[in-house]
C-alpha positions in Angstrom: 0.0 0.0 0.0 2.7 2.4 0.9 4.7 1.5 -2.2 1.6 2.3 -4.4 1.1 5.7 -2.7 4.8 6.5 -3.2 4.7 5.5 -6.9 1.5 7.5 -7.5 2.9 10.6 -5.8 6.1 10.3 -7.9 4.2 10.1 -11.1 2.0 13.1 -10.2 4.9 15.3 -9.1 6.8 14.4 -12.2 3.9 15.3 -14.5 3.3 18.6 -12.6 7.0 19.6 -12.9 6.9 18.8 -16.6 3.9 21.0 -17.2 5.4 23.7 -15.1 8.6 23.6 -17.1 6.7 23.7 -20.4 4.5 26.6 -19.1 6.4 28.8 -16.6 3.3 30.9 -15.8 1.0 28.0 -15.3 -0.4 27.5 -11.8 -2.6 24.5 -11.3 -4.2 25.9 -8.2 -5.1 29.3 -9.7 -6.9 30.5 -12.8 -5.5 33.7 -14.4 -8.4 36.1 -14.1 -9.5 38.5 -16.8 -10.9 41.4 -14.8 -13.7 43.8 -15.9 -12.8 47.3 -17.0 -14.2 50.6 -15.7 -15.4 53.7 -17.6 -16.1 56.7 -15.3 -18.0 59.5 -17.0 -18.1 61.7 -14.0 -16.5 63.0 -11.8 -13.5 63.2 -14.1 -10.1 63.1 -12.4 -8.8 66.6 -11.7 -12.1 68.4 -12.6 -14.1 70.7 -10.4 -17.9 70.3 -9.7 -20.6 72.4 -7.8 -21.6 70.7 -4.5 -25.3 71.0 -5.3 -25.0 69.2 -8.7 -22.5 66.4 -8.7 -23.2 62.9 -10.0 -21.3 59.7 -10.1 -21.7 58.0 -13.5 -19.7 54.9 -14.4 -20.0 51.7 -16.4 -18.4 48.3 -15.7 -17.6 46.3 -18.8 -17.0 42.6 -19.1 -14.0 41.4 -21.1 -14.9 39.7 -24.4 -13.4 36.4 -23.1 -16.2 36.1 -20.6 -18.7 35.4 -23.3 -17.0 32.1 -24.1 -17.2 30.9 -20.5 -20.1 29.5 -18.5 -19.3 30.8 -15.0 -18.3 34.5 -15.2 -20.5 37.1 -13.5 -20.3 40.3 -11.5 -21.8 40.0 -8.0 -21.1 43.4 -6.3 -20.0 46.9 -7.2 -18.8 49.2 -4.4 -17.9 52.8 -4.5 -16.4 55.0 -1.8 -15.8 58.7 -1.6 -12.9 59.7 0.7 -12.2 56.2 1.9 -11.4 52.6 0.8 -13.9 50.5 -1.1 -13.8 47.2 0.7 -17.0 45.5 -0.5 -19.3 43.2 1.5 -16.4 40.9 2.4 -13.9 43.5 3.7 -10.8 43.0 1.5 -8.6 45.2 3.7 -7.6 44.6 7.3 -9.7 47.4 8.8 -12.9 46.0 7.5 -15.6 48.0 5.6 -15.5 51.8 5.3 -18.4 53.8 6.6 -18.4 56.0 3.5 -18.8 53.2 1.0 -21.9 52.2 -0.9 -22.3 48.5 -1.9 -24.6 47.6 -4.8 -25.6 44.0 -5.5 -25.6 43.3 -9.2 -28.2 41.1 -10.8 -26.0 39.4 -13.3 -27.8 36.3 -14.7 -25.8 33.1 -15.2 -26.3 30.3 -17.7 -28.4 32.4 -20.1 -27.9 33.3 -23.7 -26.5 36.7 -24.4 -25.8 37.8 -20.8 -25.3 41.6 -20.2 -21.9 42.8 -21.4 -21.9 45.8 -19.2 -23.6 47.5 -16.2 -24.1 51.3 -15.8 -24.6 53.1 -12.5 -25.7 56.7 -11.6 -25.6 58.1 -8.1 -26.1 61.6 -6.6 -23.1 62.6 -4.6 -24.8 65.0 -2.3 -23.5 66.5 0.9 -19.8 66.7 0.0 -17.9 69.5 1.5 -15.9 72.1 -0.5 -12.5 71.0 -1.4 -10.7 67.9 -2.8 -12.1 64.4 -2.6 -11.2 60.9 -3.7 -13.2 58.2 -5.4 -12.5 54.5 -5.3 -14.5 51.7 -7.0 -14.3 48.0 -6.4 -15.8 45.1 -8.5 -16.4 41.6 -7.1 -17.5 38.6 -9.0 -16.6 35.2 -10.3 -14.4 34.2 -13.2 -14.4 30.6 -14.4 -15.1 29.2 -10.9 -12.7 31.6 -9.2 -13.9 34.5 -7.1 -12.2 37.9 -7.4 -12.3 41.4 -6.0 -10.6 44.1 -8.1 -10.1 47.7 -6.9 -9.6 50.3 -9.6 -7.1 53.2 -9.0 -8.4 56.1 -7.0 -9.2 59.4 -8.7 -9.3 62.9 -7.3 -11.8 65.6 -8.0 -12.8 69.0 -6.5 -16.1 70.3 -5.1 -16.8 74.1 -4.9 -19.6 76.0 -3.2 -22.0 77.1 -6.0 -23.1 76.1 -9.4 -23.3 79.7 -10.6 -20.3 81.8 -11.1 -20.7 85.4 -10.0 -21.6 87.8 -12.8 -19.2 90.7 -13.0 -21.0 94.0 -12.3 -20.2 97.0 -14.4 -18.3 99.7 -12.5 -19.9 103.1 -12.6 -18.4 105.1 -15.4 -16.4 108.1 -14.4 -18.0 111.5 -15.3 -16.6 113.0 -18.4 -14.2 115.8 -17.6 -15.7 119.3 -18.2 -13.9 121.7 -20.4 -12.1 124.3 -18.3 -12.7 127.8 -19.7 -9.5 129.4 -20.8 -8.6 132.6 -18.9 -9.6 135.8 -20.7 -6.5 137.4 -22.2 -6.2 140.3 -19.8 -2.8 141.2 -21.1 -4.3 141.8 -24.5 -7.1 143.9 -23.1 -4.6 146.0 -21.1 -2.4 146.5 -24.1 -5.5 147.6 -26.1 -6.6 150.0 -23.4 -3.1 151.5 -23.3 -3.0 152.1 -27.1 -6.4 153.8 -27.0 -5.2 156.0 -24.2 -2.1 157.0 -26.1 -4.1 157.8 -29.2 -6.6 159.8 -27.2 -3.8 161.7 -25.5 -2.2 162.5 -28.9 -5.5 163.7 -30.2 -6.1 166.0 -27.3 -2.6 167.4 -27.6 -3.1 168.1 -31.3 -6.4 169.7 -30.6 -5.0 172.1 -28.0 -2.1 173.0 -30.2 -4.4 173.8 -33.1 -6.5 176.1 -30.8 -3.4 178.0 -29.6 -2.4 178.8 -33.2 -5.8 180.1 -34.0 -5.8 182.7 -31.2 -5.0 186.3 -32.4 
């Protein structure tokens, strides 16, 4: 009995090593998982949004290879603002985050033409002004292997109001009034002096003429 077990184990190990040598990336205890992809329409990383009108819109897409397998489905989608998306099973040591929202996905199995994607829309209300983070986690099953995949975090900014202040027109400065030019007093004075001289000469001529006429 012991000899049979030893021989069987030797043959099994030999076959396993041969397969591993022929396929260095092959792991008999683990299937290589083809994960879904994520398309986030909003909020876009690095963009700013008004706090009273900000929506989370994203789509989870299945890889095309899933269509050729019988046991591939999405079970949960989790999103978390300003925290870690851990999902219903708590994939990090500190357990679930109080800020996360877990959505159970109704992904039918064993049916013809299963859904190739799932779209989600949520109102992100109550966010404070400033910078925030968004993290999304997808959980499901791929070819009899369960998985949980967390997408990279993105950052976005929230500001106070959706309306930007309209610039008000500043009151126009009054047009400068024309300052009247000073009356040319010098010219008037000169004119008066000339008239006085002429008048004086006239009087002098007049008196001279009268003196000549006297007997």
